[in-house]
Every structure is written in structure tokens, then in C-alpha cells.
N, C-alpha and C positions, 0 to 999 in steps of 0.2 A: 504279255500285257502291252497294249498300245500306249503311245504317248498321251493320247486323248484321255484314255481311262486313268492313267496316272495323274494327269492334271485334275480330272474330276474328283479323284480320291483326295488329293491334296486340298482342293477347294472345299470339299465336304468337311475335312478335319478343321480347316481354318474357320469355317462358318459355325461349326459345332462348338469349338472352344471359345471363340470370341462371342458367339451368341449367348453362351451360358452366363457370361458376365452381366448380361442385362437383368438377370434374376438376383443379383447381389443385394439390392434393397430388401427383398423378401427374406433372404437368408441371414443378413447381418443386422438389420434394424430390429429394435425391440420397442415395446410401448413406451419405455422410459427414455430411450436414447436412439437418435438417428445417426448412424455412422456414415451412411452414404446415401445420396439422393438419386433420383432417376437419371438426371442429366450427368452426374458424375459416373454413374454406372455405364452410361453410353460412352463416356470418355475412356473408361477402363476397357470396354469392349473394343473400341477403336484402336487403342494402344496394342492390345493383343492381336487384333486383326492385322495392323501394320507390321508388327514384329514377325508374325508367321508368314505373311505374304512376302516380306523382304527376305526372310530366311529360305523359304521354300521356292521362291521365285515362280509362283504360279503364273504370274504375268510379269512383264518387264517391270523392274523396280520403280522406274519413274512414273509408270501408270498407277502404281499403288499410291504414290504420293498425290497424284491427281484425285484418286478416290478418297484419300484421307481428307483433303481440302473440301471435296464435294460433300462428304458425309458430315463433316463438321458444320458446314453451312446449312445443310438440309435438316439436321436433327439436333444441333447443339448451339445454335445462334439465336439472336433476337429476331431474326427474319426466317425462322425455320418453317417447315410445312405445318399447316394448321393442325392436322391430325397427330403430329409429333410434338406439339407444344404441351407443356405441363403447367399445372397451377404452381406458380413460383412463390406464392405466399398464401396464408390463410386469411381470406377476406373477412370472415366473421371475427377472427382474432384482432385484426387491425381496427375494425369498427368498435369492438369492445374496449380496446385501449383508448381510442378517442373519446368514447363515452365515459370511461373512468376518469380521464383527465378533466373533462368539463364538469363532471359531477352530476348528481341526480336532478338538480334544479336548472340545468342549462337550457338555453333556447334551442329547441329541436331543429329549427331551420338552420341555425349556425352549425350545429353538429352535423347535419346532413350535407351541408355545403363543404365542410372540412373533410368529411369522408370522401366525397366525390373528387375533390382536388388532390387529396393524398393518394388515393387509389390510382388516379390517372397518372400521377408522377411516378409512382412505383412501377407501373406497367412499362414506362419508357426506359427505366433504369435497368442496365444489364447486370451490374454487380450490386447485390442486396446484402446489407449487414444490419444488425440491430441498431448500430450507431446512425446509419443512414436513415432508417425508418424513424428513429427518434427526432433527428434533425429535420426531416421532411414534415413531420406532424407539427413540430415546434414552429418552424417557419410559417406554416399555413395558419396556425393558431394566432401567431403574433403579427401576421401581415396587416390586419386593420390598424394595429397600434403603430407599426413602423411607418405605414403610409399616411398616418394622421387622420384616419377615417373615424376614430372614436375620440371623444373628448378626454383630455388628460385629467386624471383623478376621478373620472366617472366610475360608476358602479360596473359598467360594461368593461372598462379597461382593467379594473381590478379582477374581474372574473377571468379575463383572457390571460392576465399575468399569473393568476393562480393555476389555471389550466396548464400553462407552460411549465410552471414549477412542479406540477404533479407528474410530468413526464420523466422527471429525474428522481422522484421519490415515490414511495407507496406502491400500490398494486399495479398501476399503469407501467411503472418502471420495471417491475418484476416480470410482467407479461411481455414487455419488449425484449428483455434478455432471453426469454424462453421461446421466442419466435423461431419457427423453422423456415428458413429462407433458401431459395434456390437461385444461384447466379448462372448466367449463360454467357457465351462468347459474343463479342460484337461482330456484326457482319463486316464492318470496315476493317477490323483487326485481322480477320481471316483473309480478306482480299488483299490486304496490305502485304501479306507474306510473299506475294508474287513480285512486289517491287520494294522489298525491304532494302535498306542501304547496303547490306552485305551482298545481296543479289547483284546490285549495281557494281559493287567492288569486284565481284567475280566476273561480271560481264565485261568490265574494263580489261580484266586480265585476258579474257577470250579475244578481245579486239587486238590487244598487243601481240598475243601468240599467233593469231591468224595472219596479221600483217607481217610479222617476222618470217613466217613460213612462206608467204606469198612472194616476198621480195628477197628470199634466200639469205636473210640475216642469220638464221639459225645454222645453216650449213657453213656459211663463211666464218661465223664465230667459232664453230666446232673446229674448223681447219686451223684457225689462229690459236685457239686455246690448247689444241693437242700438240702443236709444234714443239713446245718446250719439253715434252715428255720423251722425245727422241724415238729410238727404234728398239730399245730394250723391252721385251714383252712384259716384264714385271711393271715397268713404269707406264707403258702404254695402257696396261690394264687399269692402273690407278687413274690415268688421264681420261680414259673412256668413262669410267664410273663418275669422275668428278665433273666432266662436261655434261653428262646426262643429268646429274644432280642440279647443276646450274640452270639448265634449260627447264628442268621440272619445277623450279621455283616460280616460273612465270608462265609455263605452258602446261597443258593437260599431261598428266603422267602417262596416259595411254598414248597420246600423240608423240610425246618425247621418246618413249620406248620404241614405237613403230619406226620413227625416223632413224634412231641410232642402230636398231637391229638391221634396218635396210642397208645402212652404211657398213655394218659389220659382217653381213652375210658373205661377201667375197673374201673377206679376211679370214673367216673361219675355214674356208676351203683350203687355205694354205697349211693348216695343221694336219699332221699325220693321224691316221685313225686311232692309234694307241696313245696319242698325246692327250692327257687329262686336262690340259690347259684350255682346251676348247670349251669345256663346261664352265671354267672360271670366267672366260670372256663372255659366254652367253648369259651367265648369271649376273655379271657386273652391271648389265643394262637395267634389268628390273630392280635390282637393289638400289642403284643410283637414282632411278625414277621414283621409287617408293620413299626413300630417305630424303631425297632432295626436295620433294614437295612440302616437307615439314618446315623448311626454312623461311617461308613467307606466308602471310595470311591468305594469299590467293593461290598458293601452291597446290592445295588439295581442299576439297569441301569440308572435311572435319575441322580444319583450322578456322574456316569462315564461320562455321556453326558455333564453335566455342567462343570466337571473338564476339559474335552477336549477343550471346547470353552474358558474357562478361560486361558488355556495354549496357545491357538491360538492368543489371544489378549495380551499376555505377562504378565498375572497375575500369580504369583508364589504361588500356593497353593499345598503343598506337602501332601503325605499320612498322615504323622504325624500331620501336621497342621489341616487337615480336622478332624482327630480324636480328636484333642484338643478342638474343638468346637462342633463336632458331638456327642461325647459320653456324655458330660454334658447335652446336649439337650435331648438325649435319657433317661438319668437318671431322669431328671425333668419330662419328659412326662410319664415315667413309674409310678412315684409317683402320678402324677395327675390322670392317668388312674386307678390306684389302688383305690384311694379315690372315683372316679366316680363309679366304678364297685361295691364297697362295699355299697355305698349309694343307687344305683339303684337296686341292687340285693343282699339283705341281706342273709347271710349264716346261716342256722340253724344247719348244720352238726357239731357235737361237736368236732370231730377230724378226721384227715386224715393221714394215714401212707402209703407213697409211696415206702417204702423200698422193699415191695414185688414185685412191678412192675419194679423197677430199681435195678437189681442185676447183678453181674458179676465183673470181674477184668480186669484191663488194660492188653492187650496182650503184651507178651514179645518176640515175634518172631523177627527175624532180620528185616523183612520188616516193622513191626509195629514200631520198634525203629527208623527206617529211617523216617517214617511218623512223629513221635513225634519230632525228631530233626529238620527236614525240616520245620515243622509247626512253631516251636519256632524261628528258625533262620529267616525265611521269615517275620514273624510278627515283630520281633525286627528290621530288616533292613527297614521295612516299617515305623516303628515308629521313629527310630533314624534319625535325620536330614541327608540329603544327604552329607553335608559337611564332615561328619565323615567317610564315606565309598566310596563316589564318584558315587553311582548309584541312579538314580531316581526310583520312585515307579514302573514305567512301566518296567524298566530293571530288577528290583528285581523279578517281577512276572515270569520271564523266569526261575528262579532257581527251583521252585517246578516242573515246566513243564519238565525241563531237568532231574532232579533227579528222579522223579517218572517214567519217561519214560525209562530211562537207567536201573534202578533197577527192573523194572517189577512191581512196586507197582500199576501203572495204565497200564492196558493191552489194546490191540486193541479193545476188547469187551467193556471195560469201556469207552474208547474214543468214540465209536459209540453211547453210551447211554447218552453222555453229552448234555446239553441244547444248541445245536448249533443254534436253532431257535432264542434264545434270542440274540446271537451275531449278527445274520443276521438282526434282528429287529433294533438293535442299529446301525449297519452299514447303514441301510436305512435312519435313521435320520441324520447320518453324510453326506450321499450323498445329502440330501436336503440342508444341510448347504453349501456344496461345490457348488451346483447349484446356490443358492442364492448369494453366495459371488463372484464366478468367472464370472458370467454373469453380475455382477455389479447391479443386481436388488436390493439387500439389501442396497447398497450404495445410489442408486438413490431414493429408498423409504425413507431412513433416511434423505437424503438431502432435500427431499420435505417436511419434518416435522421439525419444529423448536425445536429439542430436547435440543438445547443449552439453551432455556428459560424455560425448564420444571423443576419442583421440583423433585429431585431424590426420595424423600420419597413417594410422590404421585404415582410415577411410580412403586416403589417397592410394595406398597399396592395394586394398581390396577392389576399389573401383577400376583401377588401371588393369589389374589382372583379369577381371571380368570382361572389360572392354577388349583387351588383347585376344582373349579366347574367342569372343564373338567375331572380331574382325578377321580372324583366321578362316572362318567358314562362311562369312557373308560380306556384303558390300561394306566398305569402310565408311562411306557416307551414310548408309542406312544405320550402321552401328552408332555413329555419332548422333544421328538424328533421334535415335531412341534414348540414348543414355544422357546426353548433354542437358536436355530440358529438365530431367529429373535431378541431376546433380547440380544444375544451376539453382534449382529451388532449395536443395539441401545446403549449398554454400550460402545462399541468402539467409536461411534459417540459422545456420551456425554463426554467421556474422552477427545476426541480431542477438543471439544467445551469448555472444562473447567467447565461444569456444574455438573460433577461427578468426584470424585477421584477414585483411585484404590480400596480403601476400599468399596466405594459405588458400584462399578462394581461387586466386589466379592459378596457383600451382595445381589445384585439383582439376580445373577445366582444361588447362594446357596439357597436363599429363594424360588426360583422357583423349584429347585430340591427337597427341603424339602416339599413344597406344593404338589408336584406330589405324594409323598409317604404318605401324610396325608389324601388323598382322600380315606376314608374307611368307609363311612356311610351306604353302601348298600352291599348286598350279591354279586352283580355283580362288585363291586368296585375293588376287588382283589381276586386272587385264594385262599389265606388263609381265607378270609371272606366266600367265597363260601363253602369251606370245613368245616368250623366251623358251618355254617348254615345247612349244610347237616346232621349234627349229630342229628338234631331234638330237641336240647336242647335250641335253641334260637328262639325267635320270631323276625320277620323282624322289627317290631316297636321298640323293645328294641335295636336292632343293630343300627337302624337309629338314635335314640335319643342319645345313648352313642357315636356313631361314629361322629355325627354332633358336639356334645359338644367338643369332643377331637380334631376334625378337626379345629374348630375355635380357641380353646385355643392354640393349637399347632402353628397355624399361628401367633397369637398375640405374643406368646413366641419367635418364630423365628425372627419376625421383631424387637422386643425389643432387643434380644440377638445380632443380626447383627449390630444394631445401637450402642449398648454399645461397642462391640468389635472394630468396626470402630472408635469410639470416643477415645478409649485408644491406638490406633495405632497397634492393633493386626495383621492387614493385611499388615502393612508396608507402 
């Protein structure tokens, strides 16, 4: 079977399964109760479509994100295609409510004018609720009184006040509560996902990483940082893994792994064929890259996605606060990984000297100095609490973008070579979150499940295990993009129900972000794994065993750490 045929089969399966969700209103709704409306059914279909496309990789995953945003705009927004628009409220029911409020003896011209004004207002509104309908009718009814167009104490004023009161009692009020209303996404909200503050935070990280590579800051730092580890292979292994992790906190995991593997290639040639230590050295790079990215909000996209949804529900986790728990976790995981690698792949090589491979000096050109200063200032402003300088981490990220652009450190050619596909992939996840939220699908789903009675620890363990399993077989970013919007809604609902506090909500979203990055048991799990496997020094079995051990230990450490931090009030 050719690759084209396989692709077409995959596409057919995706369209069949996601398309079937469009019929959910016919299957689930009853004459007495509407469980899901047509727009929400489209969101479910879109979610299934995105999940399957990301898992099966019918097309590149970032292009699936573009499709998600496009389909949301065309079929689920307030500016969707005409033939895809649905009746979002029962016009006859609205008119009947207005008529009931005014009563049988009302002036028909006044009633007609109120109906026209109310229906025009409802058409503009994207999020419709019974409370909003009641407020809209009430404001329209009382407008002449508020604006002083009717005489105080007059019969007309009394009639309008009575009509207003009827909206909160009697048949009119009952009909308002029974209204079936459909909400859609705002066009502006969907487009805003391309320039969400978290996207800018990530873009600032890209500028820093590209500038560091361009002016050899990464290689020179690697030389300096590896020097203290000497020539003992065991400590060189720890050094390589640690340096990779440090770079991965501020650079793309893939770019970091590529750079470090390139530096390591001639070193691996020094090992004898029977020396199992080669596998340890080849594996330490992807492990360092995967784990290191957890340390900062810009280290890996799942972190940024989790941070965005924490901000959306009012949980204040700054760049520095993330690093305060992220870096200790990275340190613990690196030590654990070091012991696991030494145990599984004993090193026979007596000594290793990397000084020959890592040579050179820090550049002293004006642009290189600009890079050094900007790098230090940006990192310090990210780490120092907002209270001392007034800027949040998203605003700080604009500094390197502006400085490097104006000074020519990053040129037009450099800009074109940046990983825009990662940003678009993240934006697609944000768009899914917008669709789930603004169509009220997340709210309705959450209201249908008694999260208020759930144990937050059980939810934390279950969600993280599901996330880890998914991240082992598909893109870490896509995994977070699928799960975080849903769990963000769950956390919000449990906060409202009182079954979870702010610390628990932070722990849930952070643990899912960490679990997304810990999926590294297979060559297909992450690009760094694939690159390390391609060196030929690692067997898939060895990667699977060591990766699974580290995945599970990492998950246990994460859950324990989050519980301890929440218990001591770290998250406020």
C-alpha cells in the first residue's frame, strides 16, 4: 500500500469519526431537554478532528492547528459563513415574553419597537444567557423612563415599571428561564490566539535562542559550564545532561539536542564497540533536553499553554514562580536520570576530554555584547517579581524582540528561519480553548458532571496518567493543546464548587504540563529522542526501558512536589 493510499485512509477515518459528531443533537436531545446544540456539536466534531489529525499526523501538526482556527472562524463564530449560521434563539418566544411583560392592554407600537430593539441587540451578542435576555428586555422597556421621555407618575411610566417587574415574576420570567439559547465564538477572540500574550512570550524566547546561537553564546557557555565536570566519564555524562537541560530552558528542545549531539558525535567515536557507555551518552542529550524544558515557561510549549489557562482563570503564576518549582524538579530528575543511565549502561571508557571539541572564546563585537546584556537583563526581569519593575513576563518578552530587531542582531533572514510552526500549533490549541469556552460547551459538560464531589488528588493522578500516555505517542504540544483547555475548565468549576482551592488548580495544570514533557519512552515521542536514536548508538529497547522508568518516576515526583508546595502555601 502506497503512502498516498495510507494517508487517504487515515483522512477518511478522521472525517468519518469527526463528522459523526455533527449528528449528536439528533441523538442526544429530547423534546423535554436539549443536551447539546448544533454549534456545540461542531465544537465536539472539531475537537475529535484535531485529536485524530494530531495523533495520526495526516498532515503536519501545525497545519492542523491552522485548520482548527479556520474551521472555528468559518463555522462557529459570529462572523461565520451564511449557510453555516444557525438560529441562536427562538424569535417567536422572545416576542411572546415581551408581549407577556407588557400585558394584553399594552400599546402595540411600543411592543413592536421593543421587539425590534431587543432582537437587534441579541443578534449582535455572541454569548447568550437567560439573564442577558432578561436584562436586555428590561433595559429596553425602561429606556424611556431612564431617559426622562415619560412623565414621572404618569400612567405610561407605571405601565413600563409594571412590565419591567413582570420580567422577574410570572409567566414572562418562567419563559425566559426555559429559553434555548446558542452562543458562538467571537471572531476577535479567535484571531487573538495568533497574538496571545503567551505567543509573544514564546517568540521572545525564540529571539533569545536564535541570537545566542548566532553569536556562539551557546557553545561558549557549554565550554565554560562543562569545564568543572573534569574528564571522568561519569561526571562528564552528568555535565552534558545538565548543560543540555540549561540550554533547553531557553531554547527549543530540538535545537538544543541537535547542537549537543553535534558536539558529542566525535566523542562517541572514542568509545569501544562493546562499551555500553555510548548509549548512556547518546541518551543523556534527549533526556536533558526533554526534562530541561520543564524548568521555565518558555522551555516547552506545554508550559506556555498551561500558564495561559492559569492566567485565564485568575491563578497568578509568574515566570519566576514557575522557575522556583520548575528548576528544582529538573535538578532532581537529572540526578535520577544520571543514576538510571549509569546503572543501565555502565561506562568502560577510562576518561573523556571534551576540550578539543569545545574551543573558542566569547565574541566581543558590539552586537555580541548587545546579545549578552539583553540576555542577562531579560532573564533577570523574568526572575525578579513583577512588583519590583511593573512588567509581567509576557511584556518582558517584547524587550529582546525590540532590541534585537532595532540593532540588527536578528535580521529578516533570521526571522524567516524561526519556528513559526510551533507558534501556530500553540495558537491552534488556544483556539480550541476559545471554542470550548465561548460556545458554553465546556461549562455545560462540566455542569453535567458532579466535579464538586470529586477528590482533587484522584483527578490529578488520573489526568496526569492520561496525559503521559498520550504524550508518549503524539506531539507533546498537541497533547497539552487538547487536554489543558478541558482541565482548565474543570479546575475553574471545582474552584467554584469549593472542592479545589487555587493551589490545587495550579497543581492540576502544572502536572499536566510536566506530564506532557515526560513522555519520552520511544524514538517517536520527541524530536530529541528521534535524533539520538538516529545516531545508531541506542537500541529502542534501552530507550523504552530507561524512558519508562524516568516517565513514571517523574510523574510521582511531580505529584508529590505539587502536593507539598500546595500544603505549605507556595501558590498563595
